[in-house]
Structures are given as C-alpha cells and as structure tokens.
N, C-alpha and C positions, 0 to 999 in steps of 0.2 A: 549604497544599494538598492536601484528599485525594482520590486520581484511582482511580474504581471505574470495570470494566469489566460493557460490558451484558450481555446474551444472549438473541438473541431467534427465532423459527423463521423456517423460509424458506418459500419452492417445496418446494426440496429436502425439507422439515424436520429438516436438520440448521438448527440452529441459529448464529446471523447475527453473529457478536462482536463488538463498537464501544469506541469511545473514546476521550474528548476528551483533551486531554494539549497544554501547551503548547506553541507551536510556538518549541523552542529545537533545541539538536543535542540537550543530554542525557535530550530524550524517548524517542532511538533505542533506548534499552537497553527501556524497559519494551512498548515500539514493536511490537519482535522479538520481545518475552515472548508477549504478545498473541500478535503470529500461530504463535509455536512455539504455544499453548496449543489454540489453536481449528485448526491441524492434528492433537493430539497428540490430539484429539477428537472426531477423523473419521477414526481411524487411517493418516495420510497423513504421519506423521515423513516418510519420505524425500525429502518441501521442505523439511524446514524449515528448512536453508544457504539455501534460494532464495527458501523464500518472507521470511527473516531479511534478505534483501542486499537485496532487492526491495524492502522495507518502510523498508529503512532509504533504500537511492536516495531513492525522492517523498517524501518525510521531508524531506534534505537540499537534495530539490527547494523545496520549499515556503521553511524555513527563510531560506535564500539568495536566492531571487525573491518572497519576500511580506513586506510589517509588517505581517501577523496575528497576536496574542496566542496562536490555540489554536486547534489544529488536530485531526480530525476523526479516526480512522484503525479501518475496517473491514477483517472479511477474515468473507467470506462463501461458500457455497454458491450456486450462481444455477442449476446446474445438473450434474445427476451426473456430467463430465467434466470438471469445471474449477471451480477457488475462485480468484475473487477479493479480492484486495490492495487499498488502495483507501485515500489522505490526500484526505480536503477541508480547504476552504483559504479565506478568504474576499476573494479576488482571483479576479479574472475574464478575466486572466489566458492565454493557452492554453498550456500548453509546445509549443517544437518540437527538435523532431530533429535537434540538429547533427550534420552530413555529414562535418563536417570539421576535427578539430579542431589546434588543434600538438602536436609532439612534445613539449614543454618545458611544454604550461598544464597547470593544478596541475586547473582545475574545465573544467566541458561534456560529461563524459562520462557521468556520471547518467542519462537518460532510452537510451544507447546503449546502457551497461549494462540497463535493462529491457528495451528491444528486444532485446537478444537471449537473457534467460532464458523472458524470459515469451509463451506463444503467441500472443500480442493483448495491446495495449495502447491506452490513450483517456482522452481528458476527456470530463465531461461539464458541462456549467454547469451551475449552481444555481443559483436564486431569488437565493439571500449572494453568492455566489460560481466555487467548481470543485469540481470533482473527478477527479485522478485516478489510472487503477485500472492494475492490469496481473495476464492467466490466466494461471493456471497450471494446466496440462493434468496432473488428474488420473485414475487408475481407480475406475469405479463398485465401488459398494460391491458384495458378493456375500452 
C-alpha cells in the first residue's frame, strides 16, 4: 500500500499536511514524521517532540477504540498563534477525559496526556465519523 501526504494552503497561507494511514499501531511512525515535517516547514521545530507525542496519543485512541480500516492525520495552522494536530476516524463515539485512573492501569491516560500537552483539544463530529484534535501554541512568524 502506498501512502502519500498532501499539502494544501490554509487561511494563514501555511500549507496544511494530511495523510491517510491504516488504523494500526504501526502508523504512529509515519504520523509522527508528518507532524515533524509540517513543524519544520513552518520553522517550529521546537514543537516537534510535543507534536509527535500528541499525534501518537490521538492515533492510539483511534486504534484502541474504533474498528475503522483507516484514519486521516492532519496538521494545520488555522491561526498564526497555534498549530492543530488531528486524527479522524469513522467512529461517532466522542472520547471523554477520565478524571481518575488506577495506579496499576496501563491504559486510559491518552486524553489526559493530550490535555496536559495542548493549549486546548476537542472533537468535531463529521458526516462519516469524528475528528479529535489538539492545538499547540506557537509564536507568530516574523
């Protein structure tokens, strides 16, 4: 299967980056690469580690909680002061942030991590599923 990334202009004139990937844990590597590529193109390399972790957690949630064949990863600059990292799948189930997890639980912390790392996060219902996103603050280009 050939996977290609596409770039398109956004309202801020920064290209948006998207990639359709299989909904498997193996897709974390190309998803992180897409995020890092976009951030480097925008001169925001300092957000690379955080962005890579955010997309990994978003992707992991889709893998764990949906039965979809593929996901759509997107990185965009909807405004000059933030970057949006999103993962769309075909599930209509809205994720919820767990307020507590047991000390010995190995799962259930993904949205808590996203909540801690992002300026804000949310879910958009789509015709064929949902998109979960997290926004990272950045400095406007000079």
